[in-house]
C-alpha positions as CSV (number, residue, x, y, z in Angstrom):
1,M,-21.4,6.2,82.7
2,S,-24.7,5.9,84.6
3,F,-25.2,9.4,86.1
4,S,-21.5,10.1,86.7
5,K,-20.7,11.6,83.3
6,N,-17.3,11.2,81.8
7,F,-15.8,11.8,78.6
8,L,-16.9,9.0,76.3
9,I,-20.6,8.7,77.1
10,G,-21.4,8.9,73.4
11,V,-19.0,6.1,72.6
12,L,-20.4,3.9,75.3
13,T,-24.0,4.4,74.0
14,F,-22.9,3.7,70.5
15,L,-20.9,0.6,71.5
16,S,-23.7,-0.8,73.5
17,F,-25.8,-0.8,70.4
18,A,-23.0,-2.2,68.3
19,S,-22.3,-5.0,70.9
20,F,-26.0,-5.8,71.0
21,C,-26.3,-6.0,67.3
22,S,-23.1,-8.1,66.9
23,A,-24.4,-10.6,69.5
24,Q,-27.7,-11.0,67.6
25,T,-26.4,-11.3,64.0
26,K,-26.4,-15.1,64.1
27,H,-30.1,-15.2,64.7
28,D,-31.7,-12.0,63.3
29,N,-31.7,-10.3,59.9
30,E,-31.0,-6.6,59.3
31,D,-34.7,-5.6,59.5
32,S,-35.1,-7.4,62.9
33,L,-32.0,-5.7,64.3
34,R,-33.2,-2.3,63.2
35,A,-36.5,-2.9,64.8
36,K,-34.9,-4.0,68.1
37,R,-32.6,-1.0,68.1
38,A,-35.6,1.3,67.5
39,H,-37.3,-0.4,70.4
40,M,-34.3,0.2,72.7
41,L,-34.3,3.9,71.7
42,Q,-38.0,4.1,72.3
43,Q,-37.6,2.7,75.8
44,Q,-34.8,5.2,76.6
45,R,-36.9,8.1,75.4
46,Y,-39.9,7.0,77.5
47,A,-37.7,6.7,80.6
48,Y,-36.3,10.1,80.0
49,N,-39.6,11.8,79.4
50,H,-41.2,10.1,82.4
51,R,-38.5,10.4,85.0
52,V,-39.7,11.6,88.3
53,F,-37.2,13.9,90.1
54,T,-36.9,13.8,93.9
55,H,-36.2,16.5,96.5
56,A,-32.6,15.1,96.7
57,D,-32.2,15.8,93.0
58,T,-33.2,19.4,93.6
59,L,-30.9,19.8,96.6
60,R,-28.0,18.5,94.4
61,G,-28.7,20.4,91.2
62,S,-30.3,23.7,92.0
63,V,-29.4,27.0,93.7
64,T,-31.2,26.3,97.0
65,P,-31.9,29.1,99.5
66,E,-29.1,27.6,101.6
67,R,-26.7,28.0,98.6
68,A,-27.9,31.3,97.2
69,W,-26.6,33.7,99.8
70,W,-22.9,32.8,99.7
71,D,-20.4,32.8,96.9
72,V,-17.4,30.4,97.1
73,Q,-14.0,32.3,97.0
74,R,-11.6,29.5,97.7
75,Y,-11.2,25.8,98.7
76,D,-8.2,24.8,100.7
77,I,-8.5,21.0,101.0
78,T,-6.5,18.5,103.0
79,I,-6.8,14.8,102.4
80,Q,-5.2,11.7,103.9
81,P,-6.2,8.5,102.1
82,D,-5.4,5.1,103.6
83,F,-4.7,2.6,100.9
84,L,-5.1,-0.5,102.9
85,S,-8.4,0.3,104.6
86,K,-9.7,2.4,101.6
87,S,-10.7,5.1,104.0
88,T,-10.0,8.9,104.0
89,K,-10.0,11.8,106.4
90,G,-9.4,15.5,106.0
91,N,-10.9,18.9,106.0
92,D,-11.9,21.7,103.6
93,L,-11.4,25.3,104.5
94,I,-14.1,27.1,102.5
95,T,-13.7,30.8,102.0
96,Y,-16.8,32.6,100.8
97,K,-18.4,36.0,100.3
98,V,-21.8,36.9,101.7
99,I,-24.0,38.2,98.9
100,S,-27.5,38.2,100.4
101,N,-29.2,39.1,103.7
102,K,-31.5,36.0,103.3
103,Q,-29.5,33.3,105.2
104,P,-31.7,30.4,106.2
105,G,-28.7,28.2,106.8
106,M,-25.7,26.8,104.8
107,Q,-25.9,23.8,102.6
108,I,-22.6,21.8,102.4
109,D,-22.6,18.6,100.3
110,L,-20.8,15.4,101.2
111,Q,-21.9,12.1,99.9
112,A,-22.5,9.0,102.0
113,P,-20.9,7.0,103.5
114,L,-18.5,9.9,104.3
115,E,-19.4,11.8,107.4
116,I,-18.9,15.4,108.6
117,D,-17.2,15.5,112.0
118,S,-17.3,19.2,112.7
119,V,-17.7,22.6,111.2
120,I,-15.7,25.6,112.5
121,Y,-16.7,29.1,111.6
122,N,-13.9,31.7,111.2
123,E,-11.5,29.5,113.1
124,K,-13.2,29.7,116.4
125,T,-16.9,28.9,116.6
126,K,-18.2,25.3,116.3
127,L,-21.5,25.2,114.3
128,P,-24.3,22.7,114.7
129,F,-25.6,20.8,111.7
130,T,-28.1,18.2,110.5
131,K,-28.0,15.8,107.6
132,E,-30.5,15.3,104.8
133,G,-29.2,12.6,102.5
134,N,-26.0,14.0,101.0
135,A,-26.9,17.6,102.0
136,W,-25.7,18.8,105.3
137,H,-27.5,21.8,106.8
138,I,-25.3,24.1,108.8
139,K,-26.9,26.4,111.4
140,I,-25.2,29.8,111.1
141,Q,-25.2,33.1,112.7
142,H,-26.3,36.1,110.6
143,Q,-23.5,37.6,108.5
144,I,-23.0,41.0,107.0
145,V,-23.4,41.3,103.2
146,G,-20.0,41.8,101.5
147,T,-17.9,40.2,104.3
148,I,-15.5,37.4,103.6
149,N,-15.9,34.5,106.0
150,K,-14.7,30.9,106.4
151,V,-16.0,27.5,107.5
152,N,-13.6,24.6,108.0
153,V,-15.4,21.3,107.5
154,F,-13.7,18.2,108.9
155,F,-14.8,14.8,107.7
156,H,-13.8,11.1,107.5
157,G,-15.1,7.7,106.4
158,Y,-15.1,5.1,103.7
159,P,-15.7,6.9,100.4
160,T,-17.5,5.6,97.3
161,I,-15.1,3.4,95.3
162,A,-15.2,3.8,91.5
163,K,-16.3,0.5,89.9
164,L,-15.3,1.5,86.3
165,P,-13.4,4.8,86.3
166,P,-13.7,7.4,84.9
167,W,-17.3,6.6,83.9
168,D,-18.3,5.4,87.3
169,G,-16.9,7.9,89.8
170,G,-15.3,7.8,93.2
171,W,-12.0,6.9,94.7
172,T,-9.6,4.4,93.0
173,F,-7.4,2.4,95.3
174,T,-5.5,0.0,93.1
175,R,-1.9,-1.0,92.1
176,D,0.3,-0.2,89.2
177,S,1.6,-2.8,86.9
178,L,4.5,-3.5,89.3
179,G,2.1,-4.1,92.2
180,R,2.7,-0.8,94.0
181,P,-0.1,1.4,95.4
182,W,-1.8,4.0,93.1
183,M,-4.7,6.2,94.1
184,T,-6.8,8.9,92.4
185,V,-10.4,10.2,92.1
186,C,-12.9,10.7,89.2
187,C,-16.1,12.6,90.0
188,Q,-17.5,14.6,87.1
189,G,-21.3,14.5,87.1
190,L,-21.3,12.4,90.3
191,G,-19.8,15.4,92.0
192,A,-16.8,16.4,94.0
193,S,-18.8,15.8,97.2
194,V,-18.2,12.1,96.6
195,W,-14.8,12.7,98.2
196,Y,-14.7,16.1,99.9
197,P,-17.2,18.6,101.4
198,C,-18.1,21.5,99.2
199,K,-20.9,23.5,97.5
200,D,-21.4,20.8,94.9
201,Y,-22.9,23.1,92.3
202,Q,-21.2,23.6,88.9
203,G,-22.2,27.3,88.7
204,D,-20.2,28.4,91.7
205,E,-16.4,28.0,91.2
206,P,-13.9,29.3,93.8
207,D,-13.0,32.7,92.3
208,K,-9.7,32.9,94.0
209,G,-8.5,29.4,93.2
210,A,-7.9,26.4,95.4
211,S,-5.2,24.2,97.0
212,L,-5.0,20.5,97.7
213,T,-2.7,19.2,100.5
214,I,-2.2,15.5,100.3
215,I,-0.8,13.4,103.2
216,A,0.4,10.1,101.7
217,P,3.1,7.4,102.2
218,D,6.5,9.0,101.8
219,T,7.5,6.3,99.3
220,L,4.9,7.7,96.9
221,V,4.6,11.0,95.0
222,A,1.5,13.1,95.2
223,V,0.5,15.3,92.2
224,S,-2.4,17.7,91.8
225,N,-3.6,20.8,89.9
226,G,-1.5,23.9,89.4
227,R,1.9,24.4,90.9
228,L,3.8,22.6,93.6
229,Q,3.9,24.6,96.8
230,F,6.0,22.2,99.0
231,R,6.7,18.6,99.9
232,K,7.9,17.7,103.4
233,E,8.7,14.4,105.1
234,N,6.7,14.0,108.3
235,G,9.0,11.4,109.9
236,D,6.2,8.9,110.5
237,G,6.3,7.2,107.1
238,T,4.1,9.9,105.4
239,A,4.9,13.1,103.4
240,T,2.7,16.2,103.0
241,T,2.5,17.7,99.6
242,K,0.7,20.9,98.7
243,W,-0.5,22.0,95.2
244,A,-2.4,25.1,94.3
245,V,-4.1,26.9,91.4
246,V,-4.7,30.7,91.2
247,N,-7.5,30.5,88.6
248,P,-11.1,29.6,89.3
249,I,-11.6,25.9,89.0
250,S,-14.6,23.5,88.9
251,N,-14.7,21.5,92.1
252,Y,-14.8,18.2,90.1
253,C,-11.5,19.1,88.5
254,I,-9.6,19.3,91.8
255,I,-8.0,15.8,91.9
256,P,-5.2,13.9,93.8
257,Y,-2.9,11.5,91.9
258,I,-0.7,9.4,94.2
259,G,1.8,6.8,93.0
260,K,5.3,6.2,91.9
261,Y,5.6,9.2,89.7
262,K,8.6,10.7,87.9
263,H,8.6,14.2,86.4
264,F,10.1,16.0,83.4
265,H,9.6,19.5,82.2
266,E,9.5,21.6,79.0
267,D,9.3,25.3,78.2
268,F,6.8,26.1,75.5
269,K,6.3,29.4,73.6
270,G,2.6,30.0,73.2
271,L,0.4,32.9,72.2
272,K,0.8,34.6,75.6
273,G,4.5,33.8,75.9
274,H,6.2,31.2,78.2
275,L,4.1,28.3,79.3
276,D,5.4,25.6,81.6
277,L,4.7,22.0,80.4
278,D,5.1,19.3,83.0
279,Y,4.7,15.6,82.7
280,W,4.2,13.3,85.7
281,V,4.3,9.7,84.6
282,L,4.7,6.4,86.4
283,D,8.4,5.7,86.7
284,Y,8.4,2.7,84.3
285,N,6.8,4.9,81.6
286,L,9.4,7.7,81.8
287,K,11.5,6.7,78.8
288,R,8.7,6.3,76.3
289,A,6.8,9.3,77.7
290,K,9.8,11.6,77.0
291,V,9.8,10.4,73.4
292,Y,6.0,10.3,72.8
293,M,4.2,13.0,74.8
294,P,5.9,16.3,73.9
295,T,5.2,16.1,70.2
296,Q,1.5,15.3,70.8
297,V,1.2,18.1,73.3
298,H,2.9,20.6,71.1
299,N,0.7,19.8,68.2
300,M,-2.4,20.0,70.4
301,L,-1.4,23.4,71.8
302,H,-0.6,24.9,68.4
303,S,-3.9,23.8,67.1
304,M,-6.0,24.8,70.1
305,E,-4.4,28.2,70.3
306,Y,-4.9,28.7,66.6
307,W,-8.6,27.9,66.7
308,Y,-9.7,28.7,70.2
309,G,-7.2,31.3,71.4
310,P,-4.5,31.3,74.2
311,Y,-4.3,28.4,76.7
312,P,-6.5,29.6,79.5
313,F,-4.2,28.8,82.5
314,Y,-0.7,30.1,81.8
315,Q,-0.4,31.1,85.5
316,D,-1.0,27.5,86.6
317,G,0.8,25.8,83.8
318,Y,-0.1,22.7,81.8
319,K,0.6,19.1,82.9
320,L,-0.2,15.6,81.9
321,V,-0.5,13.0,84.6
322,D,-0.3,9.2,84.0
323,V,-3.4,7.3,85.1
324,Q,-4.7,3.7,84.7
325,H,-8.2,4.7,83.5
326,T,-8.6,6.4,80.1
327,G,-8.4,10.0,81.0
328,M,-10.2,13.1,82.3
329,E,-10.1,16.9,81.8
330,H,-8.8,17.8,85.3
331,Q,-7.8,21.5,85.0
332,S,-4.0,22.1,84.6
333,A,-3.5,18.4,85.5
334,V,-5.0,16.4,82.6
335,A,-5.4,12.7,83.3
336,Y,-3.8,10.6,80.6
337,G,-4.4,6.8,80.2
338,N,-4.3,6.2,76.5
339,H,-1.5,3.6,76.6
340,Y,0.8,5.9,74.6
341,A,-1.1,5.0,71.5
342,F,-2.7,6.9,68.6
343,G,-6.5,6.9,68.4
344,Y,-8.6,6.1,71.5
345,R,-6.5,3.3,72.9
346,G,-5.8,2.2,69.3
347,R,-9.3,2.7,68.0
348,D,-10.4,5.3,65.4
349,L,-13.7,6.7,66.6
350,S,-14.4,8.1,63.2
351,G,-13.7,5.0,61.2
352,T,-11.9,7.0,58.6
353,G,-8.2,6.4,59.4
354,W,-7.7,10.0,60.4
355,G,-8.3,9.2,64.0
356,L,-5.3,6.9,64.1
357,K,-2.8,9.6,63.4
358,W,-2.9,11.3,66.8
359,D,-3.5,10.7,70.4
360,F,-7.2,11.1,71.2
361,I,-6.9,11.6,74.9
362,I,-4.3,14.3,74.7
363,V,-6.3,16.3,72.2
364,H,-9.8,15.7,73.6
365,E,-9.1,16.0,77.3
366,S,-6.7,19.0,76.8
367,G,-9.4,20.6,74.6
368,H,-11.5,20.8,77.7
369,E,-9.1,23.4,79.2
370,W,-10.9,25.8,76.9
371,F,-14.4,24.4,76.9
372,G,-15.3,22.9,80.2
373,N,-12.6,24.3,82.5
374,S,-12.3,27.9,81.4
375,I,-15.8,28.2,80.0
376,T,-18.0,26.1,82.4
377,T,-21.7,25.7,82.3
378,K,-23.7,26.6,85.4
379,D,-26.0,23.6,85.0
380,L,-25.1,20.1,84.1
381,A,-28.0,20.2,81.6
382,D,-25.9,22.4,79.3
383,M,-22.9,20.1,79.2
384,W,-23.0,20.1,75.4
385,V,-21.0,23.4,75.7
386,H,-18.2,21.3,77.2
387,E,-18.5,18.2,75.0
388,G,-19.7,19.5,71.7
389,F,-17.1,22.2,71.4
390,T,-14.3,19.8,72.6
391,N,-15.4,17.1,70.3
392,Y,-15.3,19.6,67.4
393,A,-11.8,20.5,68.5
394,E,-10.9,17.0,67.3
395,T,-12.1,17.9,63.8
396,L,-10.3,21.2,63.9
397,F,-7.1,19.5,65.1
398,V,-7.3,17.1,62.1
399,E,-7.8,20.0,59.8
400,Y,-5.0,22.0,61.3
401,M,-2.6,19.0,60.9
402,W,-3.7,17.5,57.6
403,G,-6.0,20.0,55.9
404,K,-9.7,20.8,55.5
405,A,-10.6,17.7,53.5
406,A,-9.2,15.5,56.3
407,G,-11.2,17.5,58.9
408,N,-14.4,17.2,57.0
409,A,-13.9,13.4,56.6
410,Y,-13.3,13.0,60.3
411,N,-16.4,15.0,61.3
412,F,-18.5,13.0,58.9
413,G,-17.0,9.8,60.2
414,I,-17.9,10.4,63.8
415,R,-21.5,11.0,62.8
416,K,-22.2,7.3,62.9
417,N,-22.0,7.5,66.7
418,I,-25.1,9.6,66.9
419,V,-28.1,7.7,68.3
420,N,-30.8,10.4,68.8
421,D,-32.1,8.7,71.9
422,R,-33.1,12.0,73.7
423,P,-32.4,15.7,73.5
424,I,-28.9,17.0,74.2
425,I,-30.1,19.5,76.7
426,A,-31.5,17.9,79.8
427,H,-33.8,19.1,82.6
428,Y,-32.5,22.0,84.6
429,G,-32.0,22.3,88.3
430,V,-31.7,18.5,89.0
431,N,-28.1,17.7,88.1
432,E,-29.1,15.8,85.0
433,E,-27.1,15.4,81.8
434,G,-28.6,15.1,78.4
435,S,-27.9,12.6,75.6
436,G,-24.4,11.4,74.9
437,D,-25.1,12.9,71.5
438,M,-23.8,16.1,73.0
439,Y,-20.4,14.9,71.7
440,Y,-20.9,13.8,68.1
441,K,-24.2,15.6,67.3
442,G,-22.9,18.7,69.0
443,S,-19.8,18.6,66.9
444,N,-21.7,18.1,63.7
445,M,-24.1,21.0,64.6
446,L,-21.1,23.3,65.1
447,H,-19.6,22.0,61.8
448,A,-22.9,22.8,60.0
449,I,-23.0,26.3,61.5
450,R,-19.4,26.9,60.4
451,Q,-20.2,25.7,56.8
452,S,-23.3,27.8,56.7
453,M,-21.2,30.9,57.6
454,D,-19.0,30.3,54.5
455,N,-16.4,32.5,56.2
456,D,-13.6,30.8,58.1
457,S,-12.0,33.9,59.3
458,L,-15.2,35.0,60.9
459,F,-15.7,31.6,62.4
460,R,-12.3,31.6,63.9
461,K,-12.8,35.2,65.2
462,I,-16.0,34.0,67.0
463,W,-14.3,31.0,68.5
464,H,-11.5,33.2,69.8
465,G,-14.1,35.7,71.0
466,L,-16.0,33.0,73.0
467,N,-12.8,32.2,74.9
468,S,-11.9,35.8,75.6
469,T,-15.5,36.9,76.5
470,F,-16.2,34.0,78.8
471,H,-12.7,33.2,80.1
472,N,-12.9,31.7,83.6
473,K,-16.7,32.2,83.7
474,T,-19.7,30.0,84.3
475,V,-22.3,30.3,81.6
476,T,-25.7,29.1,80.2
477,T,-26.2,27.7,76.8
478,Q,-28.3,30.8,76.0
479,Q,-25.2,33.0,76.5
480,I,-23.2,30.8,74.1
481,E,-26.0,30.6,71.5
482,N,-26.6,34.3,71.6
483,Y,-22.9,35.2,71.3
484,I,-22.5,33.0,68.2
485,S,-25.6,34.5,66.5
486,A,-24.8,38.1,67.4
487,N,-21.2,37.8,66.1
488,A,-22.1,35.8,63.0
489,G,-24.7,38.4,62.0
490,F,-27.3,35.6,61.7
491,N,-29.9,34.3,64.1
492,Y,-29.1,30.6,64.7
493,S,-31.5,30.2,67.6
494,K,-33.7,27.8,65.6
495,V,-30.7,25.8,64.5
496,F,-29.7,25.4,68.2
497,D,-33.3,24.5,69.1
498,Q,-33.3,21.8,66.3
499,Y,-30.1,20.0,67.2
500,L,-30.0,20.6,71.0
501,R,-33.7,20.3,72.0
502,T,-35.1,17.8,69.6
503,I,-34.1,14.4,68.2
504,Q,-35.4,15.2,64.7
505,V,-32.9,15.3,61.9
506,P,-33.9,18.2,59.6
507,E,-34.8,17.3,56.0
508,F,-33.8,19.4,53.0
509,D,-36.5,19.1,50.3
510,F,-35.7,20.3,46.8
511,Y,-36.5,19.9,43.1
512,F,-35.7,21.6,39.8
513,S,-37.6,22.9,36.9
514,S,-37.4,20.7,33.8
515,D,-34.5,22.9,32.4
516,H,-32.6,22.8,35.8
517,R,-32.6,26.6,35.8
518,R,-35.0,27.1,38.8
519,L,-34.6,25.5,42.2
520,F,-37.5,24.9,44.6
521,Y,-36.5,24.2,48.2
522,R,-37.5,24.2,51.9
523,W,-36.8,22.6,55.3
524,S,-39.1,20.0,56.7
525,N,-39.1,17.6,59.7
526,C,-37.9,20.4,61.8
527,V,-38.9,23.0,64.4
528,P,-41.0,25.9,63.2
529,G,-38.7,28.6,61.8
530,F,-35.7,26.4,61.2
531,N,-33.4,28.4,58.9
532,L,-29.9,26.8,58.6
533,P,-28.2,28.4,55.5
534,L,-26.5,26.0,53.1
535,A,-23.3,27.0,51.5
536,L,-22.3,24.6,48.7
537,Q,-19.0,24.5,46.7
538,K,-17.7,22.2,44.1
539,N,-14.8,22.9,41.7
540,N,-15.3,26.5,40.6
541,L,-19.0,26.7,41.5
542,G,-20.5,28.0,44.7
543,I,-23.8,29.1,46.1
544,R,-25.3,30.1,49.5
545,I,-29.0,29.7,50.0
546,L,-31.3,30.5,52.9
547,P,-34.0,27.8,53.1
548,T,-36.9,28.2,55.5
549,T,-39.9,25.9,56.3
550,D,-41.8,27.6,53.4
551,W,-41.1,26.7,49.8
552,K,-38.7,29.2,48.1
553,T,-37.6,29.6,44.5
554,L,-34.2,30.5,43.1
555,Q,-33.0,31.2,39.6
556,L,-29.8,29.2,39.0
557,K,-27.0,30.0,36.6
558,N,-23.7,28.6,35.2
559,G,-24.6,25.0,36.0
560,Q,-25.2,25.6,39.7
561,Y,-27.7,22.8,39.8
562,K,-24.7,20.5,39.9
563,L,-24.0,21.6,43.5
564,F,-27.2,19.9,44.7
565,T,-25.8,16.4,44.9
566,P,-27.5,14.8,47.9
567,K,-24.5,12.8,49.1
568,D,-22.2,15.9,48.9
569,I,-24.7,18.0,50.9
570,V,-25.2,15.4,53.5
571,Y,-21.4,15.0,53.8
572,M,-21.1,18.6,55.0
573,Y,-24.3,19.0,57.0
574,Y,-26.0,16.6,59.5
575,I,-29.4,16.6,57.6
576,T,-31.4,14.2,55.4
577,I,-32.4,14.9,51.8
578,K,-35.6,14.5,49.8
579,E,-35.1,15.2,46.1
580,G,-38.1,15.6,43.9
581,K,-41.7,16.9,44.3
């Protein structure tokens, strides 16, 4: 993915190691491969720890003075891509609220080689501007706190072309399998400013929603987020199509899809009543889409609403849109490119067999509607909230469909993808993501917390509570961490520190008295104060212990020592074991 996120960074990291090892097996033994892998990880850690951030990084990833005084209320974007020249032109009417008297200027972001042509204030005044890299500084007149104003930003140029979407972001100008034009954008991490002017900061979503008006060849169909407002023929070989959402939306989720699309519709009864399900697929996929997609979507929605609460965007509906890359979590218009196959394009990322019983992209990318789209992190450094919870949604989906044992097996299976190259939480204020371990390690951390609660009804109540408390809000990791601890009745702060802010795997040390009636135990290789509880069950036996970093002693009864089988403990918790003095 480089620095442009997208949804399988963890898989790519793991596969890079796997590919490297596979290529070397003819010449190197296992110890040599292990040493080379460790060296690669060491290099990655060094690069992470010694990275020097630039002023441009700060402009992109922080709340600069030129961003702080205005709050985005709405984006109304118009875009006209030219397929042959791979150029675009358009404008973004940005509605905002003035929230501070300190107004040194206005920062609008638009990435080179695109150029801003003009900025019009409140539909009448042309504003001057200067350029600093990808940040454009608009000279403004003083504005009264509390007022609602608008700037209309006109732009044009030859935008960045995605080399390997969705991991490498930008525009895609390509052809479908029948040779007809197909266009879209992927831009998470890289930023929506790669294709339209905006405040490219994740913490400020347009509170009143957004619209996207697409001017494209009238032989093609334009699809975007939310609900269709109109489509009209322009009489010059183009058609204008407008879509709009009423909910707040991350700017990287606003996406055009342009191609030979066909549509079919379903009515779904969810937790909040009627939900519109719409499917926009390339015309040659229509027949198999009608057979394949609905069942997968229904299963996903039933599971997500059971574990996470109501679908967050009933007003805007839910839709799947055919794409030629793998997929992305574009709000209310989820990109689908999984080849109508179970697993991740036919692969089981867990290696257990359970990952081949359902469509990975439909479950994972739709799961982001709850974590990522409704609950959005202010800073890219906290992206584990998006990816860890959504990756764990896969485990919960498997459990919902096939039972707890299947879910446990899936979660344990994906653990092999963890590499511990660097912390999951990255540096703040510079638009940097942490390790791809935010997926699989994040999921395993949440699974461990759930097991430690030993109370699934409480767990589910907390997950529902997260989605009601932070619905359509931007958050910090601290808010999510604090909410879980407060509602679980246990302080998990050191558990979050361990898994999110270090690369150490905690070790559970224990031994018994000679008669197996007394247990001696502690945590080691961990942050000071690490205190993850362990709840262990087997057959009719059960126990819950509260290890700390100090040695503790517990009197056992009724054969409880049998619960302390290392492989069984490790199966449920992402930890290591040291048995014996």
